[in-house]
N, CA, C and O atoms as CSV, one atom per row, in Angstrom:
chain,resi,resn,atom,element,x,y,z
A,1,MET,N,N,107.277,47.715,157.071
A,1,MET,CA,C,107.398,46.386,156.527
A,1,MET,C,C,107.933,46.492,155.102
A,1,MET,O,O,107.445,47.312,154.324
A,2,VAL,N,N,108.908,45.694,154.754
A,2,VAL,CA,C,109.505,45.692,153.421
A,2,VAL,C,C,108.473,45.175,152.427
A,2,VAL,O,O,107.811,44.167,152.672
A,3,GLY,N,N,108.344,45.878,151.302
A,3,GLY,CA,C,107.398,45.465,150.272
A,3,GLY,C,C,105.981,45.950,150.510
A,3,GLY,O,O,105.090,45.647,149.716
A,4,ASP,N,N,105.747,46.694,151.582
A,4,ASP,CA,C,104.411,47.223,151.871
A,4,ASP,C,C,104.206,48.490,151.053
A,4,ASP,O,O,104.887,49.491,151.273
A,5,HIS,N,N,103.284,48.448,150.126
A,5,HIS,CA,C,103.048,49.571,149.215
A,5,HIS,C,C,101.685,50.218,149.426
A,5,HIS,O,O,101.142,50.828,148.505
A,6,ARG,N,N,101.127,50.091,150.627
A,6,ARG,CA,C,99.791,50.633,150.876
A,6,ARG,C,C,99.734,52.147,150.748
A,6,ARG,O,O,98.680,52.682,150.405
A,7,GLY,N,N,100.818,52.852,151.008
A,7,GLY,CA,C,100.823,54.307,150.936
A,7,GLY,C,C,100.988,54.855,149.532
A,7,GLY,O,O,100.838,56.057,149.314
A,8,VAL,N,N,101.295,53.984,148.576
A,8,VAL,CA,C,101.553,54.428,147.206
A,8,VAL,C,C,100.325,55.108,146.580
A,8,VAL,O,O,100.476,56.176,145.987
A,9,PRO,N,N,99.109,54.530,146.688
A,9,PRO,CA,C,97.959,55.226,146.084
A,9,PRO,C,C,97.726,56.610,146.671
A,9,PRO,O,O,97.350,57.529,145.943
A,10,MET,N,N,97.943,56.776,147.977
A,10,MET,CA,C,97.759,58.086,148.598
A,10,MET,C,C,98.800,59.073,148.069
A,10,MET,O,O,98.476,60.231,147.802
A,11,LEU,N,N,100.034,58.627,147.917
A,11,LEU,CA,C,101.086,59.477,147.382
A,11,LEU,C,C,100.775,59.883,145.944
A,11,LEU,O,O,100.945,61.044,145.572
A,12,ILE,N,N,100.321,58.931,145.141
A,12,ILE,CA,C,99.962,59.225,143.756
A,12,ILE,C,C,98.800,60.217,143.716
A,12,ILE,O,O,98.797,61.134,142.895
A,13,GLY,N,N,97.814,60.037,144.598
A,13,GLY,CA,C,96.685,60.965,144.668
A,13,GLY,C,C,97.124,62.369,145.034
A,13,GLY,O,O,96.641,63.342,144.455
A,14,ALA,N,N,98.039,62.484,145.993
A,14,ALA,CA,C,98.542,63.802,146.391
A,14,ALA,C,C,99.308,64.455,145.254
A,14,ALA,O,O,99.195,65.661,145.036
A,15,MET,N,N,100.091,63.658,144.526
A,15,MET,CA,C,100.839,64.197,143.392
A,15,MET,C,C,99.883,64.647,142.284
A,15,MET,O,O,100.125,65.665,141.636
A,16,ALA,N,N,98.803,63.899,142.065
A,16,ALA,CA,C,97.814,64.276,141.047
A,16,ALA,C,C,97.126,65.572,141.440
A,16,ALA,O,O,96.866,66.420,140.586
A,17,THR,N,N,96.826,65.735,142.731
A,17,THR,CA,C,96.195,66.967,143.208
A,17,THR,C,C,97.131,68.154,142.997
A,17,THR,O,O,96.690,69.213,142.549
A,18,MET,N,N,98.402,67.995,143.312
A,18,MET,CA,C,99.373,69.066,143.115
A,18,MET,C,C,99.517,69.378,141.625
A,18,MET,O,O,99.627,70.540,141.233
A,19,SER,N,N,99.516,68.344,140.814
A,19,SER,CA,C,99.604,68.539,139.361
A,19,SER,C,C,98.406,69.335,138.854
A,19,SER,O,O,98.559,70.221,138.013
A,20,THR,N,N,97.220,69.026,139.360
A,20,THR,CA,C,96.015,69.759,138.981
A,20,THR,C,C,96.130,71.215,139.386
A,20,THR,O,O,95.805,72.106,138.601
A,21,LEU,N,N,96.592,71.467,140.608
A,21,LEU,CA,C,96.745,72.842,141.082
A,21,LEU,C,C,97.708,73.620,140.190
A,21,LEU,O,O,97.453,74.775,139.849
A,22,LEU,N,N,98.808,72.987,139.817
A,22,LEU,CA,C,99.803,73.674,139.003
A,22,LEU,C,C,99.320,73.920,137.573
A,22,LEU,O,O,99.738,74.889,136.940
A,23,SER,N,N,98.451,73.059,137.063
A,23,SER,CA,C,98.028,73.191,135.669
A,23,SER,C,C,96.696,73.916,135.506
A,23,SER,O,O,96.372,74.341,134.397
A,24,ASP,N,N,95.920,74.070,136.564
A,24,ASP,CA,C,94.600,74.691,136.476
A,24,ASP,C,C,94.710,76.175,136.812
A,24,ASP,O,O,94.865,76.546,137.975
A,25,ARG,N,N,94.630,77.015,135.789
A,25,ARG,CA,C,94.817,78.465,135.962
A,25,ARG,C,C,93.757,79.069,136.891
A,25,ARG,O,O,94.080,79.887,137.753
A,26,GLU,N,N,92.500,78.669,136.716
A,26,GLU,CA,C,91.430,79.212,137.554
A,26,GLU,C,C,91.631,78.802,139.014
A,26,GLU,O,O,91.430,79.615,139.917
A,27,LEU,N,N,92.018,77.570,139.247
A,27,LEU,CA,C,92.262,77.101,140.605
A,27,LEU,C,C,93.397,77.897,141.258
A,27,LEU,O,O,93.299,78.278,142.424
A,28,ARG,N,N,94.462,78.146,140.509
A,28,ARG,CA,C,95.571,78.958,141.033
A,28,ARG,C,C,95.110,80.376,141.353
A,28,ARG,O,O,95.481,80.925,142.390
A,29,ARG,N,N,94.301,80.979,140.470
A,29,ARG,CA,C,93.792,82.331,140.716
A,29,ARG,C,C,92.930,82.344,141.974
A,29,ARG,O,O,93.066,83.232,142.816
A,30,HIS,N,N,92.045,81.359,142.102
A,30,HIS,CA,C,91.202,81.283,143.300
A,30,HIS,C,C,92.053,81.116,144.559
A,30,HIS,O,O,91.803,81.770,145.572
A,31,ALA,N,N,93.054,80.244,144.494
A,31,ALA,CA,C,93.903,80.004,145.664
A,31,ALA,C,C,94.656,81.269,146.060
A,31,ALA,O,O,94.737,81.595,147.244
A,32,GLY,N,N,95.204,81.982,145.084
A,32,GLY,CA,C,95.913,83.227,145.373
A,32,GLY,C,C,95.005,84.268,145.996
A,32,GLY,O,O,95.372,84.919,146.974
A,33,ARG,N,N,93.828,84.423,145.431
A,33,ARG,CA,C,92.870,85.388,145.980
A,33,ARG,C,C,92.414,84.976,147.375
A,33,ARG,O,O,92.223,85.822,148.248
A,34,TYR,N,N,92.241,83.683,147.577
A,34,TYR,CA,C,91.806,83.169,148.879
A,34,TYR,C,C,92.834,83.527,149.957
A,34,TYR,O,O,92.466,83.889,151.075
A,35,ILE,N,N,94.095,83.427,149.625
A,35,ILE,CA,C,95.161,83.783,150.567
A,35,ILE,C,C,95.131,85.278,150.872
A,35,ILE,O,O,95.305,85.677,152.024
A,36,VAL,N,N,94.911,86.104,149.855
A,36,VAL,CA,C,94.815,87.559,150.069
A,36,VAL,C,C,93.628,87.884,150.976
A,36,VAL,O,O,93.743,88.699,151.891
A,37,VAL,N,N,92.492,87.242,150.717
A,37,VAL,CA,C,91.301,87.464,151.545
A,37,VAL,C,C,91.573,87.023,152.981
A,37,VAL,O,O,91.181,87.710,153.924
A,38,GLY,N,N,92.238,85.887,153.153
A,38,GLY,CA,C,92.573,85.422,154.498
A,38,GLY,C,C,93.453,86.421,155.239
A,38,GLY,O,O,93.257,86.663,156.430
A,39,ALA,N,N,94.415,86.996,154.539
A,39,ALA,CA,C,95.280,88.007,155.158
A,39,ALA,C,C,94.477,89.247,155.538
A,39,ALA,O,O,94.704,89.833,156.597
A,40,SER,N,N,93.540,89.650,154.678
A,40,SER,CA,C,92.718,90.821,155.015
A,40,SER,C,C,91.818,90.513,156.211
A,40,SER,O,O,91.584,91.379,157.055
A,41,GLY,N,N,91.315,89.285,156.283
A,41,GLY,CA,C,90.496,88.893,157.431
A,41,GLY,C,C,91.286,88.914,158.723
A,41,GLY,O,O,90.777,89.318,159.769
A,42,TYR,N,N,92.528,88.479,158.643
A,42,TYR,CA,C,93.408,88.520,159.810
A,42,TYR,C,C,93.612,89.967,160.254
A,42,TYR,O,O,93.572,90.266,161.447
A,43,ALA,N,N,93.831,90.863,159.291
A,43,ALA,CA,C,94.015,92.286,159.616
A,43,ALA,C,C,92.751,92.872,160.242
A,43,ALA,O,O,92.828,93.623,161.215
A,44,VAL,N,N,91.589,92.527,159.685
A,44,VAL,CA,C,90.317,93.005,160.243
A,44,VAL,C,C,90.158,92.493,161.675
A,44,VAL,O,O,89.783,93.247,162.572
A,45,GLN,N,N,90.442,91.220,161.878
A,45,GLN,CA,C,90.266,90.629,163.207
A,45,GLN,C,C,91.210,91.261,164.218
A,45,GLN,O,O,90.786,91.675,165.297
A,46,LEU,N,N,92.476,91.333,163.873
A,46,LEU,CA,C,93.450,91.884,164.814
A,46,LEU,C,C,93.229,93.377,165.046
A,46,LEU,O,O,93.304,93.852,166.179
A,47,GLY,N,N,92.957,94.116,163.966
A,47,GLY,CA,C,92.742,95.560,164.088
A,47,GLY,C,C,91.503,95.904,164.902
A,47,GLY,O,O,91.541,96.782,165.764
A,48,SER,N,N,90.398,95.203,164.622
A,48,SER,CA,C,89.173,95.497,165.369
A,48,SER,C,C,89.310,95.066,166.830
A,48,SER,O,O,88.791,95.735,167.723
A,49,PHE,N,N,89.996,93.964,167.074
A,49,PHE,CA,C,90.236,93.524,168.444
A,49,PHE,C,C,91.044,94.577,169.206
A,49,PHE,O,O,90.685,94.954,170.322
A,50,ALA,N,N,92.125,95.043,168.601
A,50,ALA,CA,C,92.965,96.057,169.261
A,50,ALA,C,C,92.175,97.332,169.522
A,50,ALA,O,O,92.285,97.921,170.598
A,51,LEU,N,N,91.379,97.763,168.545
A,51,LEU,CA,C,90.560,98.962,168.705
A,51,LEU,C,C,89.579,98.806,169.866
A,51,LEU,O,O,89.459,99.692,170.711
A,52,MET,N,N,88.891,97.687,169.897
A,52,MET,CA,C,87.895,97.482,170.953
A,52,MET,C,C,88.538,97.401,172.333
A,52,MET,O,O,88.030,97.991,173.287
A,53,VAL,N,N,89.642,96.682,172.447
A,53,VAL,CA,C,90.269,96.477,173.757
A,53,VAL,C,C,90.993,97.731,174.235
A,53,VAL,O,O,90.835,98.144,175.384
A,54,HIS,N,N,91.793,98.339,173.349
A,54,HIS,CA,C,92.673,99.426,173.784
A,54,HIS,C,C,92.060,100.816,173.675
A,54,HIS,O,O,92.469,101.724,174.400
A,55,VAL,N,N,91.091,101.003,172.788
A,55,VAL,CA,C,90.496,102.335,172.620
A,55,VAL,C,C,89.111,102.407,173.260
A,55,VAL,O,O,88.784,103.362,173.963
A,56,LEU,N,N,88.305,101.375,173.000
A,56,LEU,CA,C,86.923,101.411,173.483
A,56,LEU,C,C,86.735,100.768,174.850
A,56,LEU,O,O,85.676,100.916,175.459
A,57,GLY,N,N,87.748,100.056,175.340
A,57,GLY,CA,C,87.681,99.448,176.669
A,57,GLY,C,C,86.804,98.210,176.751
A,57,GLY,O,O,86.339,97.861,177.836
A,58,VAL,N,N,86.569,97.541,175.639
A,58,VAL,CA,C,85.769,96.312,175.635
A,58,VAL,C,C,86.624,95.189,176.236
A,58,VAL,O,O,87.800,95.066,175.892
A,59,PRO,N,N,86.050,94.365,177.131
A,59,PRO,CA,C,86.815,93.226,177.666
A,59,PRO,C,C,87.294,92.310,176.524
A,59,PRO,O,O,86.637,92.198,175.488
A,60,TYR,N,N,88.439,91.663,176.730
A,60,TYR,CA,C,89.088,90.953,175.624
A,60,TYR,C,C,88.287,89.779,175.064
A,60,TYR,O,O,88.336,89.536,173.858
A,61,LEU,N,N,87.551,89.043,175.900
A,61,LEU,CA,C,86.802,87.899,175.363
A,61,LEU,C,C,85.647,88.339,174.451
A,61,LEU,O,O,85.536,87.830,173.336
A,62,PRO,N,N,84.788,89.263,174.889
A,62,PRO,CA,C,83.761,89.741,173.950
A,62,PRO,C,C,84.367,90.405,172.714
A,62,PRO,O,O,83.838,90.272,171.610
A,63,ALA,N,N,85.469,91.113,172.905
A,63,ALA,CA,C,86.147,91.746,171.769
A,63,ALA,C,C,86.629,90.692,170.776
A,63,ALA,O,O,86.545,90.891,169.565
A,64,ALA,N,N,87.132,89.577,171.287
A,64,ALA,CA,C,87.606,88.501,170.412
A,64,ALA,C,C,86.457,87.888,169.612
A,64,ALA,O,O,86.612,87.587,168.428
A,65,VAL,N,N,85.316,87.707,170.254
A,65,VAL,CA,C,84.152,87.144,169.555
A,65,VAL,C,C,83.676,88.105,168.464
A,65,VAL,O,O,83.420,87.685,167.335
A,66,ILE,N,N,83.559,89.367,168.793
A,66,ILE,CA,C,83.112,90.373,167.811
A,66,ILE,C,C,84.120,90.469,166.667
A,66,ILE,O,O,83.735,90.504,165.498
A,67,ALA,N,N,85.393,90.511,166.999
A,67,ALA,CA,C,86.435,90.604,165.970
A,67,ALA,C,C,86.410,89.379,165.056
A,67,ALA,O,O,86.570,89.504,163.842
A,68,GLY,N,N,86.212,88.211,165.633
A,68,GLY,CA,C,86.112,86.991,164.837
A,68,GLY,C,C,84.921,87.025,163.893
A,68,GLY,O,O,85.023,86.593,162.744
A,69,CYS,N,N,83.794,87.536,164.372
A,69,CYS,CA,C,82.598,87.652,163.527
A,69,CYS,C,C,82.807,88.672,162.407
A,69,CYS,O,O,82.363,88.453,161.280
A,70,LEU,N,N,83.471,89.771,162.707
A,70,LEU,CA,C,83.780,90.764,161.673
A,70,LEU,C,C,84.685,90.165,160.591
A,70,LEU,O,O,84.470,90.390,159.400
A,71,ALA,N,N,85.692,89.407,161.012
A,71,ALA,CA,C,86.588,88.765,160.050
A,71,ALA,C,C,85.844,87.732,159.216
A,71,ALA,O,O,86.076,87.621,158.012
A,72,LEU,N,N,84.956,86.981,159.844
A,72,LEU,CA,C,84.159,85.984,159.123
A,72,LEU,C,C,83.308,86.657,158.056
A,72,LEU,O,O,83.252,86.190,156.918
A,73,ALA,N,N,82.641,87.760,158.418
A,73,ALA,CA,C,81.818,88.500,157.451
A,73,ALA,C,C,82.679,89.092,156.336
A,73,ALA,O,O,82.316,89.016,155.162
A,74,ASN,N,N,83.809,89.674,156.698
A,74,ASN,CA,C,84.745,90.223,155.713
A,74,ASN,C,C,85.155,89.152,154.706
A,74,ASN,O,O,85.096,89.370,153.496
A,75,ASN,N,N,85.567,87.999,155.216
A,75,ASN,CA,C,86.049,86.931,154.346
A,75,ASN,C,C,84.931,86.362,153.482
A,75,ASN,O,O,85.148,86.064,152.307
A,76,PHE,N,N,83.744,86.210,154.047
A,76,PHE,CA,C,82.617,85.701,153.261
A,76,PHE,C,C,82.333,86.630,152.079
A,76,PHE,O,O,82.229,86.181,150.938
A,77,LEU,N,N,82.211,87.908,152.360
A,77,LEU,CA,C,81.873,88.860,151.288
A,77,LEU,C,C,82.970,88.940,150.229
A,77,LEU,O,O,82.678,88.924,149.034
A,78,LEU,N,N,84.226,89.024,150.656
A,78,LEU,CA,C,85.314,89.105,149.680
A,78,LEU,C,C,85.441,87.816,148.867
A,78,LEU,O,O,85.686,87.859,147.662
A,79,ASN,N,N,85.274,86.673,149.532
A,79,ASN,CA,C,85.333,85.417,148.784
A,79,ASN,C,C,84.158,85.299,147.817
A,79,ASN,O,O,84.331,84.804,146.703
A,80,ARG,N,N,82.993,85.733,148.211
A,80,ARG,CA,C,81.808,85.644,147.359
A,80,ARG,C,C,81.939,86.542,146.129
A,80,ARG,O,O,81.677,86.112,145.006
A,81,TYR,N,N,82.342,87.779,146.350
A,81,TYR,CA,C,82.353,88.751,145.253
A,81,TYR,C,C,83.659,88.773,144.454
A,81,TYR,O,O,83.648,89.079,143.261
A,82,TRP,N,N,84.782,88.451,145.103
A,82,TRP,CA,C,86.072,88.623,144.416
A,82,TRP,C,C,86.781,87.294,144.159
A,82,TRP,O,O,87.121,86.992,143.015
A,83,THR,N,N,87.009,86.496,145.203
A,83,THR,CA,C,87.781,85.265,145.038
A,83,THR,C,C,87.119,84.319,144.049
A,83,THR,O,O,87.733,83.895,143.070
A,84,PHE,N,N,85.862,83.995,144.316
A,84,PHE,CA,C,85.164,82.998,143.511
A,84,PHE,C,C,84.173,83.604,142.514
A,84,PHE,O,O,83.667,82.910,141.632
A,85,GLU,N,N,83.899,84.907,142.660
A,85,GLU,CA,C,83.027,85.641,141.742
A,85,GLU,C,C,81.683,84.936,141.519
A,85,GLU,O,O,81.287,84.662,140.386
A,86,VAL,N,N,80.997,84.653,142.629
A,86,VAL,CA,C,79.714,83.953,142.560
A,86,VAL,C,C,78.607,84.751,143.251
A,86,VAL,O,O,77.753,84.180,143.929
A,87,ALA,N,N,78.628,86.071,143.076
A,87,ALA,CA,C,77.618,86.926,143.696
A,87,ALA,C,C,76.223,86.636,143.155
A,87,ALA,O,O,75.221,86.991,143.776
A,88,HIS,N,N,76.166,85.992,141.996
A,88,HIS,CA,C,74.876,85.651,141.401
A,88,HIS,C,C,74.224,84.446,142.095
A,88,HIS,O,O,73.040,84.179,141.888
A,89,GLY,N,N,74.989,83.724,142.911
A,89,GLY,CA,C,74.473,82.535,143.589
A,89,GLY,C,C,73.540,82.900,144.732
A,89,GLY,O,O,73.376,84.072,145.073
A,90,ARG,N,N,72.938,81.886,145.311
A,90,ARG,CA,C,72.009,82.088,146.432
A,90,ARG,C,C,72.795,82.393,147.701
A,90,ARG,O,O,73.506,81.540,148.231
A,91,VAL,N,N,72.652,83.626,148.175
A,91,VAL,CA,C,73.459,84.093,149.309
A,91,VAL,C,C,73.165,83.288,150.575
A,91,VAL,O,O,74.075,83.025,151.361
A,92,GLY,N,N,71.923,82.899,150.781
A,92,GLY,CA,C,71.586,82.135,151.987
A,92,GLY,C,C,72.290,80.796,152.033
A,92,GLY,O,O,72.840,80.415,153.066
A,93,ARG,N,N,72.277,80.073,150.913
A,93,ARG,CA,C,72.956,78.781,150.842
A,93,ARG,C,C,74.460,78.969,151.001
A,93,ARG,O,O,75.114,78.219,151.725
A,94,GLN,N,N,75.003,79.973,150.320
A,94,GLN,CA,C,76.436,80.230,150.406
A,94,GLN,C,C,76.853,80.557,151.839
A,94,GLN,O,O,77.837,80.018,152.346
A,95,ALA,N,N,76.098,81.441,152.485
A,95,ALA,CA,C,76.434,81.852,153.857
A,95,ALA,C,C,76.322,80.663,154.819
A,95,ALA,O,O,77.196,80.460,155.662
A,96,ARG,N,N,75.258,79.888,154.691
A,96,ARG,CA,C,75.080,78.721,155.568
A,96,ARG,C,C,76.248,77.758,155.408
A,96,ARG,O,O,76.846,77.336,156.398
A,97,ASN,N,N,76.574,77.410,154.173
A,97,ASN,CA,C,77.667,76.464,153.931
A,97,ASN,C,C,79.010,77.040,154.376
A,97,ASN,O,O,79.855,76.319,154.906
A,98,TYR,N,N,79.203,78.330,154.160
A,98,TYR,CA,C,80.442,78.993,154.571
A,98,TYR,C,C,80.631,78.889,156.089
A,98,TYR,O,O,81.716,78.553,156.565
A,99,VAL,N,N,79.576,79.178,156.833
A,99,VAL,CA,C,79.658,79.137,158.298
A,99,VAL,C,C,79.866,77.702,158.784
A,99,VAL,O,O,80.654,77.473,159.702
A,100,ILE,N,N,79.176,76.740,158.186
A,100,ILE,CA,C,79.344,75.333,158.590
A,100,ILE,C,C,80.779,74.872,158.345
A,100,ILE,O,O,81.406,74.276,159.220
A,101,ILE,N,N,81.290,75.154,157.147
A,101,ILE,CA,C,82.658,74.742,156.816
A,101,ILE,C,C,83.664,75.468,157.704
A,101,ILE,O,O,84.613,74.850,158.186
A,102,SER,N,N,83.476,76.755,157.926
A,102,SER,CA,C,84.389,77.525,158.783
A,102,SER,C,C,84.399,76.968,160.199
A,102,SER,O,O,85.457,76.868,160.821
A,103,THR,N,N,83.229,76.606,160.708
A,103,THR,CA,C,83.122,76.033,162.053
A,103,THR,C,C,83.828,74.683,162.124
A,103,THR,O,O,84.553,74.402,163.078
A,104,LEU,N,N,83.612,73.855,161.114
A,104,LEU,CA,C,84.271,72.547,161.053
A,104,LEU,C,C,85.794,72.700,160.999
A,104,LEU,O,O,86.520,71.977,161.681
A,105,MET,N,N,86.264,73.629,160.199
A,105,MET,CA,C,87.708,73.841,160.079
A,105,MET,C,C,88.291,74.428,161.368
A,105,MET,O,O,89.419,74.105,161.741
A,106,PHE,N,N,87.532,75.281,162.043
A,106,PHE,CA,C,88.004,75.828,163.319
A,106,PHE,C,C,88.109,74.719,164.359
A,106,PHE,O,O,89.074,74.672,165.123
A,107,ALA,N,N,87.124,73.830,164.392
A,107,ALA,CA,C,87.183,72.693,165.323
A,107,ALA,C,C,88.378,71.794,165.005
A,107,ALA,O,O,89.046,71.294,165.910
A,108,THR,N,N,88.637,71.594,163.718
A,108,THR,CA,C,89.791,70.805,163.306
A,108,THR,C,C,91.083,71.481,163.751
A,108,THR,O,O,92.003,70.824,164.239
A,109,GLN,N,N,91.143,72.795,163.578
A,109,GLN,CA,C,92.331,73.531,164.008
A,109,GLN,C,C,92.531,73.396,165.512
A,109,GLN,O,O,93.653,73.179,165.972
A,110,LEU,N,N,91.450,73.522,166.284
A,110,LEU,CA,C,91.576,73.405,167.741
A,110,LEU,C,C,92.064,72.017,168.141
A,110,LEU,O,O,92.902,71.889,169.033
A,111,ALA,N,N,91.549,70.982,167.489
A,111,ALA,CA,C,91.979,69.617,167.799
A,111,ALA,C,C,93.467,69.444,167.479
A,111,ALA,O,O,94.208,68.849,168.262
A,112,LEU,N,N,93.893,69.959,166.345
A,112,LEU,CA,C,95.297,69.872,165.971
A,112,LEU,C,C,96.167,70.685,166.926
A,112,LEU,O,O,97.242,70.234,167.322
A,113,LEU,N,N,95.712,71.870,167.294
A,113,LEU,CA,C,96.426,72.698,168.267
A,113,LEU,C,C,96.628,71.926,169.570
A,113,LEU,O,O,97.737,71.878,170.104
A,114,HIS,N,N,95.565,71.331,170.073
A,114,HIS,CA,C,95.638,70.572,171.325
A,114,HIS,C,C,96.626,69.409,171.200
A,114,HIS,O,O,97.450,69.188,172.087
A,115,LEU,N,N,96.536,68.676,170.098
A,115,LEU,CA,C,97.440,67.547,169.875
A,115,LEU,C,C,98.896,67.998,169.860
A,115,LEU,O,O,99.750,67.372,170.488
A,116,LEU,N,N,99.174,69.076,169.148
A,116,LEU,CA,C,100.547,69.574,169.072
A,116,LEU,C,C,101.068,70.009,170.439
A,116,LEU,O,O,102.217,69.731,170.785
A,117,VAL,N,N,100.222,70.694,171.221
A,117,VAL,CA,C,100.638,71.145,172.558
A,117,VAL,C,C,100.891,69.944,173.462
A,117,VAL,O,O,101.877,69.916,174.198
A,118,VAL,N,N,100.000,68.946,173.408
A,118,VAL,CA,C,100.167,67.732,174.224
A,118,VAL,C,C,101.459,67.002,173.850
A,118,VAL,O,O,102.119,66.411,174.705
A,119,LEU,N,N,101.811,67.051,172.567
A,119,LEU,CA,C,103.041,66.400,172.109
A,119,LEU,C,C,104.297,67.213,172.416
A,119,LEU,O,O,105.409,66.779,172.116
A,120,GLY,N,N,104.118,68.410,173.022
A,120,GLY,CA,C,105.265,69.197,173.459
A,120,GLY,C,C,105.634,70.372,172.579
A,120,GLY,O,O,106.639,71.035,172.834
A,121,CYS,N,N,104.863,70.643,171.567
A,121,CYS,CA,C,105.145,71.794,170.703
A,121,CYS,C,C,104.860,73.083,171.482
A,121,CYS,O,O,103.856,73.146,172.190
A,122,PRO,N,N,105.703,74.105,171.375
A,122,PRO,CA,C,105.403,75.384,172.033
A,122,PRO,C,C,104.053,75.929,171.544
A,122,PRO,O,O,103.715,75.786,170.369
A,123,LYS,N,N,103.296,76.545,172.433
A,123,LYS,CA,C,101.916,76.932,172.146
A,123,LYS,C,C,101.775,77.880,170.959
A,123,LYS,O,O,100.893,77.684,170.124
A,124,VAL,N,N,102.614,78.891,170.867
A,124,VAL,CA,C,102.491,79.843,169.763
A,124,VAL,C,C,102.827,79.153,168.439
A,124,VAL,O,O,102.160,79.383,167.431
A,125,ALA,N,N,103.839,78.326,168.445
A,125,ALA,CA,C,104.182,77.577,167.234
A,125,ALA,C,C,103.049,76.624,166.864
A,125,ALA,O,O,102.719,76.477,165.688
A,126,ALA,N,N,102.461,75.986,167.853
A,126,ALA,CA,C,101.353,75.062,167.607
A,126,ALA,C,C,100.149,75.797,167.022
A,126,ALA,O,O,99.470,75.277,166.136
A,127,GLU,N,N,99.889,76.992,167.513
A,127,GLU,CA,C,98.785,77.803,166.973
A,127,GLU,C,C,99.048,78.129,165.506
A,127,GLU,O,O,98.156,78.011,164.665
A,128,SER,N,N,100.255,78.532,165.214
A,128,SER,CA,C,100.613,78.885,163.844
A,128,SER,C,C,100.513,77.672,162.919
A,128,SER,O,O,99.927,77.760,161.840
A,129,ILE,N,N,101.074,76.559,163.333
A,129,ILE,CA,C,101.040,75.337,162.521
A,129,ILE,C,C,99.605,74.887,162.288
A,129,ILE,O,O,99.228,74.558,161.163
A,130,SER,N,N,98.807,74.871,163.347
A,130,SER,CA,C,97.428,74.389,163.218
A,130,SER,C,C,96.594,75.329,162.348
A,130,SER,O,O,95.740,74.872,161.588
A,131,ALA,N,N,96.831,76.623,162.450
A,131,ALA,CA,C,96.083,77.585,161.629
A,131,ALA,C,C,96.415,77.403,160.152
A,131,ALA,O,O,95.517,77.400,159.310
A,132,PHE,N,N,97.681,77.255,159.836
A,132,PHE,CA,C,98.081,77.081,158.436
A,132,PHE,C,C,97.687,75.709,157.894
A,132,PHE,O,O,97.419,75.566,156.701
A,133,ALA,N,N,97.650,74.704,158.762
A,133,ALA,CA,C,97.323,73.347,158.317
A,133,ALA,C,C,95.903,73.233,157.770
A,133,ALA,O,O,95.643,72.411,156.891
A,134,VAL,N,N,94.988,74.045,158.278
A,134,VAL,CA,C,93.597,73.934,157.821
A,134,VAL,C,C,93.296,74.805,156.602
A,134,VAL,O,O,92.193,74.735,156.060
A,135,VAL,N,N,94.238,75.613,156.164
A,135,VAL,CA,C,93.981,76.484,155.005
A,135,VAL,C,C,93.677,75.683,153.741
A,135,VAL,O,O,92.663,75.956,153.098
A,136,PRO,N,N,94.505,74.703,153.348
A,136,PRO,CA,C,94.190,73.977,152.102
A,136,PRO,C,C,92.841,73.251,152.113
A,136,PRO,O,O,92.075,73.398,151.161
A,137,PRO,N,N,92.517,72.462,153.170
A,137,PRO,CA,C,91.195,71.822,153.131
A,137,PRO,C,C,90.052,72.836,153.219
A,137,PRO,O,O,88.999,72.635,152.614
A,138,ASN,N,N,90.253,73.917,153.966
A,138,ASN,CA,C,89.222,74.948,154.060
A,138,ASN,C,C,88.964,75.557,152.679
A,138,ASN,O,O,87.814,75.712,152.268
A,139,PHE,N,N,90.040,75.901,151.969
A,139,PHE,CA,C,89.914,76.458,150.626
A,139,PHE,C,C,89.146,75.499,149.713
A,139,PHE,O,O,88.197,75.900,149.040
A,140,LEU,N,N,89.557,74.247,149.695
A,140,LEU,CA,C,88.925,73.281,148.792
A,140,LEU,C,C,87.455,73.050,149.135
A,140,LEU,O,O,86.617,72.943,148.239
A,141,LEU,N,N,87.138,72.972,150.430
A,141,LEU,CA,C,85.738,72.786,150.846
A,141,LEU,C,C,84.890,74.018,150.535
A,141,LEU,O,O,83.766,73.895,150.050
A,142,GLN,N,N,85.433,75.209,150.817
A,142,GLN,CA,C,84.675,76.439,150.527
A,142,GLN,C,C,84.431,76.551,149.027
A,142,GLN,O,O,83.331,76.893,148.592
A,143,ARG,N,N,85.457,76.263,148.248
A,143,ARG,CA,C,85.342,76.364,146.781
A,143,ARG,C,C,84.298,75.394,146.249
A,143,ARG,O,O,83.527,75.731,145.350
A,144,ARG,N,N,84.276,74.193,146.805
A,144,ARG,CA,C,83.373,73.152,146.295
A,144,ARG,C,C,81.945,73.294,146.804
A,144,ARG,O,O,80.998,73.121,146.037
A,145,PHE,N,N,81.775,73.609,148.102
A,145,PHE,CA,C,80.445,73.542,148.686
A,145,PHE,C,C,79.794,74.893,148.993
A,145,PHE,O,O,78.567,74.996,148.982
A,146,ALA,N,N,80.585,75.922,149.265
A,146,ALA,CA,C,79.983,77.215,149.589
A,146,ALA,C,C,79.916,78.128,148.367
A,146,ALA,O,O,78.932,78.843,148.177
A,147,PHE,N,N,80.953,78.104,147.546
A,147,PHE,CA,C,81.045,79.099,146.474
A,147,PHE,C,C,81.087,78.501,145.074
A,147,PHE,O,O,81.648,79.101,144.157
A,148,ARG,N,N,80.507,77.342,144.909
A,148,ARG,CA,C,80.450,76.810,143.543
A,148,ARG,C,C,79.471,77.647,142.733
A,148,ARG,O,O,78.471,78.139,143.258
A,149,ALA,N,N,79.766,77.800,141.471
A,149,ALA,CA,C,78.935,78.645,140.600
A,149,ALA,C,C,77.601,77.981,140.300
A,149,ALA,O,O,76.777,78.548,139.583
């Protein structure tokens, strides 16, 4: 509709968020470290999965669950001690919030994956898009609720 400016506040909010990210040195450092930790978690998950399936003969579904749990633990510890540097915080609260947020983001990723596939996106591309789409909200939620100082 001509003259409809309802999206303007959302656009301004997104621009303000990007401006904050670009100007906040600590936020940029956390975001960079978070990406490195995510890459290491991916390596842990894929490497342990391959080891279990191809070397140890573990069936692929249990191997996937174990590998996912190993990556979750890897990412929690690295984010706690290195990314956000909040090892002094209460580990129980941090771990609980980390798992809740991770579960919520995984469910969001699955919903987005399903939507993309239903809309005709190739499955591997949909997996990649949905996985990357949840990184920014996951980072912001983990930073705010799991790893705040």
